N, C-alpha and C positions, 0 to 999 in steps of 0.2 A: 504494500500500500504506500503510495507516494504522499509525502507531506505537502500541504498547501500553505504552510506558514511563510515560506520564502516569497512566493508570488503575491500573497495577501499583503505582506509588509511592503513589498515593492510598490504595489498600487496605492497603498495608504500614503507612502512617502511622496509619490507623484501627485496625489490629490492634495496633500498639504502644501507642496511646492506651488501648485497651480493657484491655490486659493490664498496663499500668504505672500506671494511675490508679485509686484506690479512694476511696470515701467511708466515713467512720466517724463515730461519735458520741463526744463527750468525756464522760468520767465523772469526778466529783470536782472540787474547786475549786483544785487546785494550780497551774493556769495562769491564774487570774483576775488581772487583768481581761481579758487578751487572748483567752482561751478560757473560756467559762463552761460549767458543767454542762449537758449536753444540746446544746451547739453541735455543728454538723456540720463536719467538716474534709475537705478533698480532699487526699489523700496521693499524691505522685508517687514511685513506687518505682524509677524508672529514671534520670532525668537527674542525680540527685545523684552517681551512680556515675561519671559522666563529668566533671561540673563541680565536684564536691567539695562539702563542707559548710563553711559559714562561720560565724563568730561571730554570734550573733543568730538563726540559723535555728532553727525549731521542727521537731524530728524525732520520728518514731514508731519505737520500738525495743522489743525484748524485754529485760526486766529481766535483767541479767547474773547475778543470784542466783536468779531464779525465771523460767525460760523460758516459763512459762504466762501470765505477766503482761506485758501490752503497755502501755507508758508513752508519754506525750507530754510533752516537756520542751524547754527552750530551750538551745542550745549556748552555753556561756560560755567554755570552754577548748578550745583546739585541740591537735592532736598535738605533743608535745615542749615544751609550755608549762608554766610553773609558775603555779599559781593560788593566791592568798593572799586569804582573806577575814578582814578585821579591822575591828572597829568599824563594821560595816554596809557597808563599801566593799569592792568586789572589785577586786583588783589582778592583772593578768596580765602575765607576762614571757615573750615568745617567745624561742626559743633565739638567743642573740647579739643580742637586740633590746632595745628600751626598754620600761620599765615603763609599762603603760596602766592607769589607774584608772577605775572605773565606780561612782559613788556610788548610794545608794538613790534610787529614783524614776526612774532611767534604764532603758532597755530591758534592758541587761545587769545593772544593779544591782538591778532588781526591787523588790518591795514587802516590807516587814516585816523585822524584825531576824532575823539568822540565826546569830549566834555566830561564833566564830573557827574557821578551818579552813585547812589548806594541803595541796597535793598537787602532785607532779611527774608530769606525764603522759608516758607512753611514746610511741613513734613512731607508734602507731596507736590512740591513745586520745583520747576526747572527754569533757570535763567538762560535765555538764548539770544545770540547776536549773529548778525550777518558778518561774514569775513570782511566785506568792504563796508566798514562802519559808517562812512559818510553817506552812502546810498541806501542804508538799511533801515527799514522800519522793523523794530524788534521788541524785546522785553522792556527796553527803555521807554517804549511808547504804549504797548498794550499789556504790559505786566508779565507775570510769571505764567508758565504753561503747566497745566496739570495733565496727568496721564490720560484722563478721559478725552482730551483733545488730540492726543498723539496718534497718528495713523501708522507710523512705522519709522524705521531707521534706514538711512541710505547705506547700501552695502557695495554699490558699484556705480561708476559714472562713465559715460563715453560720449 
């Protein structure tokens, strides 16, 4: 008697892949140079729910103030952290942790001057910024992003 476990697992994996991965196009220049206008992105809508979201991840989410608008931004601040932007440097302090600084020109520091800003994130809030800070509408404008608004994490671009 042949076992059906292998083929069943294979088709389950294909089903998960089909329903959890989407391809989308980038509009606007807020994520330059990482993602340019017209770039295609592959968005994983499933594994981030299990593995979580980390600093530096690029996510796709519904704008907290306008649910019709879908945004693509980089995660800078994680739940419970204090984010301080001063003199072009981003400083993040985790709860009970040490201050980490990210100057301009780094992955988290991004490109372009952005003014001063500070926010204390709640237990389920993420602070997101576009890489091209001068052209980005982001958490400085619409506030923190909650998991309910997150559609997925960008896993590939072309």
